[in-house]
C-alpha positions in Angstrom: 14.9 -7.0 -6.6 15.4 -9.7 -4.1 15.9 -9.5 0.4 19.4 -10.2 -0.5 19.6 -6.6 -1.7 18.0 -4.4 0.9 19.8 -1.5 0.1 18.1 0.7 3.1 17.5 0.7 7.4 19.9 -0.7 9.6 22.5 -3.1 9.5 21.3 -5.9 10.8 21.8 -6.2 14.2 20.1 -8.1 17.2 16.1 -7.7 17.4 15.5 -5.1 19.7 12.2 -5.4 22.3 10.5 -2.3 21.6 8.4 -2.9 25.0 11.9 -2.7 27.2 12.9 0.7 28.7 15.4 2.3 27.9 16.9 5.7 29.9 19.1 8.0 29.4 22.2 9.4 31.4 19.7 11.7 33.4 17.3 8.3 34.0 14.7 9.1 31.7 12.6 7.0 29.9 13.7 7.0 26.0 12.9 4.9 22.8 14.9 2.1 21.7 18.1 2.5 19.5 18.1 2.4 15.9 21.9 1.2 15.3 23.3 2.3 12.4 20.6 3.6 10.6 20.9 4.4 7.0 18.3 6.7 5.0 16.4 4.2 3.0 16.4 5.0 -0.9 13.1 6.2 -2.4 11.3 3.7 -4.1 12.3 4.5 -7.8 8.6 2.3 -9.8 10.0 -0.7 -10.8 7.8 -3.6 -12.1 6.8 -5.3 -9.3 5.4 -9.3 -10.1 3.7 -11.9 -8.3 2.0 -14.9 -9.1 -1.3 -13.1 -10.2 -0.7 -9.9 -11.1 2.4 -7.5 -11.4 2.5 -3.3 -10.8 4.5 -0.8 -13.3 4.9 2.6 -13.0 1.3 4.0 -14.2 2.1 5.2 -17.5 -0.8 7.2 -19.6 0.1 5.5 -23.0 0.5 2.4 -22.0 -2.5 2.3 -19.1 -4.7 4.6 -19.4 -7.4 3.5 -21.5 -7.6 0.1 -19.6 -8.3 1.7 -16.8 -10.6 4.3 -17.7 -12.5 1.7 -19.3 -12.6 -0.8 -16.3 -13.6 2.5 -14.1 -16.5 2.8 -16.4 -17.4 -0.4 -15.2 -18.9 1.4 -11.7 -21.7 3.1 -13.2 -22.7 4.0 -9.6 -19.4 6.0 -9.3 -18.7 4.3 -5.7 -15.1 4.3 -5.8 -14.5 7.9 -6.8 -16.6 9.1 -3.6 -13.8 9.2 -0.9 -10.8 10.5 -3.9 -10.2 14.2 -4.3 -10.6 13.8 -7.6 -13.0 11.8 -10.6 -15.0 10.1 -12.3 -13.7 11.5 -15.5 -16.8 11.6 -18.4 -14.1 11.0 -21.2 -10.9 9.2 -21.5 -9.3 12.0 -23.1 -10.4 13.9 -19.4 -8.4 10.8 -17.5 -5.1 10.6 -19.6 -5.2 14.3 -19.2 -5.4 13.8 -15.5 -2.8 11.1 -15.2 0.0 12.4 -17.7 -0.6 15.7 -15.3 -0.9 14.4 -11.9 0.5 11.0 -12.0 3.9 11.1 -13.4 6.3 12.0 -10.5 7.4 10.5 -8.3 5.6 11.2 -5.1 3.4 10.4 -5.4 4.2 7.2 -7.3 1.0 5.6 -9.2 2.0 2.2 -10.0 -1.0 0.9 -12.4 -2.3 -2.9 -11.1 -2.3 -5.3 -14.2 -4.3 -8.7 -14.6 -1.2 -11.4 -15.2 -3.7 -12.8 -17.5 -5.7 -10.4 -19.3 -2.5 -8.3 -19.5 -5.3 -5.1 -19.0 -4.6 -2.7 -16.0 -7.5 -2.9 -13.6 -6.7 -0.6 -10.6 -3.8 2.2 -8.8 -2.0 2.6 -5.9 0.5 4.6 -5.0 3.1 5.1 -2.5 3.3 9.4 -1.4 4.9 10.9 1.6 8.2 9.3 1.4 10.1 10.3 4.3 13.7 7.6 3.8 15.2 10.0 6.6 13.0 8.4 9.6 12.0 5.4 7.2 8.2 5.8 6.6 6.1 5.6 3.4 2.3 5.4 2.7 0.3 3.3 0.5 -2.2 5.5 -0.8 -4.8 7.1 -4.0 -5.7 3.3 -4.1 -8.7 2.7 -6.6 -9.5 -0.8 -8.2 -12.1 -1.3 -10.6 -14.8 -3.2 -9.5 -13.2 -5.9 -12.0 -10.2 -5.6 -9.8 -11.9 -6.1 -6.1 -12.4 -8.6 -3.9 -10.0 -10.8 -6.1 -6.6 -12.9 -4.9 -4.7 -10.0 -7.3 -6.1 -7.6 -5.0 -4.2 -8.2 -2.3 -1.4 -9.3 -3.7 -0.8 -6.0 -5.0 -0.8 -4.7 -1.5 1.8 -7.6 -0.6 4.1 -6.9 -3.4 4.0 -3.2 -2.4 4.4 -3.9 1.5 7.2 -6.0 1.0 9.3 -3.6 -1.8 8.7 -1.2 1.0 10.4 -3.6 3.4 12.4 -5.8 2.0 13.5 -4.3 -0.7 14.2 -0.6 0.0 14.6 -1.0 3.2 11.6 1.8 5.6 10.2 1.1 9.5 6.4 2.4 8.9 4.3 1.8 6.6 1.2 3.9 6.7 -2.6 3.7 5.3 -4.7 6.7 6.3 -8.3 6.7 5.0 -11.4 9.4 5.6 -12.8 8.0 8.3 -16.2 7.6 7.0 -15.1 5.1 4.5 -15.9 2.1 6.1 -14.4 -0.2 3.2 -11.0 1.4 3.4 -11.1 1.1 6.9 -12.8 -2.4 6.8 -9.7 -3.4 4.5 -6.7 -1.8 6.2 -7.4 -4.4 9.5 -8.3 -7.2 7.1 -4.5 -6.6 4.9 -2.9 -6.4 9.1 -2.6 -2.7 9.6 -2.7 -1.7 13.0 -5.5 1.0 14.1 -3.7 4.1 14.8 -6.3 7.3 16.0 -8.4 9.2 14.4 -7.0 12.6 13.4 -10.1 14.8 13.5 -10.7 18.2 11.1 -7.3 16.5 9.8 -8.3 17.9 5.9 -11.2 19.1 3.2 -12.3 17.6 0.1 -14.8 18.1 -2.6 -16.2 20.7 -0.2 -17.0 18.8 3.6 -14.6 17.8 5.9 -12.4 15.0 6.1 -11.6 12.9 9.1 -8.2 10.4 8.8 -8.1 6.9 10.3 -4.7 6.0 10.7 -3.6 2.8 10.3 0.3 1.4 10.5 2.6 -1.7 9.8 6.0 -1.5 11.0 8.7 -3.7 10.4 9.1 -5.4 13.5 6.0 -7.2 12.3 6.5 -7.5 8.9 8.1 -11.1 9.1 4.9 -12.5 10.9 2.8 -10.7 7.7 5.0 -11.2 4.8 4.8 -15.2 6.3 0.7 -15.0 6.3 0.7 -13.4 3.1 2.8 -16.0 1.1 0.5 -18.6 2.9 -2.5 -17.6 2.3 -1.4 -16.8 -2.0 -0.3 -19.7 -2.0 -1.7 -22.0 -4.4 -3.4 -24.8 -1.8 -5.1 -22.2 -0.5 -7.1 -21.1 -3.5 -9.6 -24.2 -5.5 -11.0 -22.9 -8.4 -10.4 -19.8 -7.5 -11.7 -19.7 -4.2 -9.8 -19.7 -0.9 -9.7 -22.3 1.5 -9.1 -20.2 4.4 -9.2 -16.2 5.0 -6.1 -14.1 5.2 -7.2 -13.3 8.4 -7.1 -17.4 9.4 -3.0 -16.8 9.2 -2.5 -13.2 10.2 -0.4 -13.4 13.8 -2.0 -12.3 16.8 
């Protein structure tokens, strides 16, 4: 789906500076107007294609074997430490979990598939989908060692963001993680998210407390971020598989 096919969000209008003060008839400061808002549709699980990978709605028949094999390369089970499920000892256990927990529309799980090998190497999902207010979250991100620190790992996040903002018309894109998950927090900042704070004792999992760190990208920031991603992902930025410039060098200040 191209940006010209955007079906949610506000109708085109002059941009609003959110830092400008707005007041109601009583002289009280209020939020900036969101004119002609149309709630965007929920994502439908269409395939998202990039130059290095593609994302498809997670399907046990098509993806479970590849994913279990890829995840099994993490012999210490580090990738499961901050998730409320896993590891799965057998393909049967993992397939059963995929079939029972990952087949719905929320969370909407996507398999991340290597464009060269055609193998699924990780997953990510949309969740907490709120069309009324135009907010959506990315979560359940679980990259096997074969996907971590690759071009595909970043491109997959870009494809999900681009679909949410450009195709569907969401206003806010969220990332949340255990506040003690340093890898996830570092990834959020590297990807251009803004840290918003920590919700203390927000939830519990694996019989332990979780303070939750919140991050977001909003639609006003997205155009510059999209350009940064496109420049970083350009083939001109890579030589023999190694990046010439880091993503951070393209991100707006």
